C-alpha angles and dihedrals in degrees: 000000000000126000125197121191127182129201142170103067124133148115120315136167121246109280092027131120137239132179118213122200131193126190125195121203140168137063093348119159097177141343126222116173124016119187146172121225131178137203125198123197112285093007136097123257112269134195114248104175141343138187126198128218090258091051101260111153134205127187130186113239090251091058102044114116094010107055130055125195122200139165140211108209092189091059099032089234132136123194134195117207108202120195134174091022120201130202089251089063088070106120144109106276120215132195122217123195121192099210135171121220116191115251090010108061140227128305141136122278122204130214121218093253137245125238120238117188121183110194143131 
């Protein structure tokens, strides 16, 4: 009932930038939180940044000062601008959208992920 699609991943050099985008579609009544997670090989999935419906923002310590999360409520999209990328940022990045569907309820929906590789 809700589809989440990420885009914007790729290969960049250390110090470079990428902008990830995530679009939610389907039978969505409303969206509360939107967030970006990442998972590197051999590691658990971790929260990178999140933004609430009211605009409250959280960043992991590793992302502060380098990453910026934003959302467009009219388009049901969330973006993650990543600057000054480091090799340790290499991971699959996943978008999670907390959406409410009428007569169903509210829960998080995951995208399939987009690969970010930071390497020279």
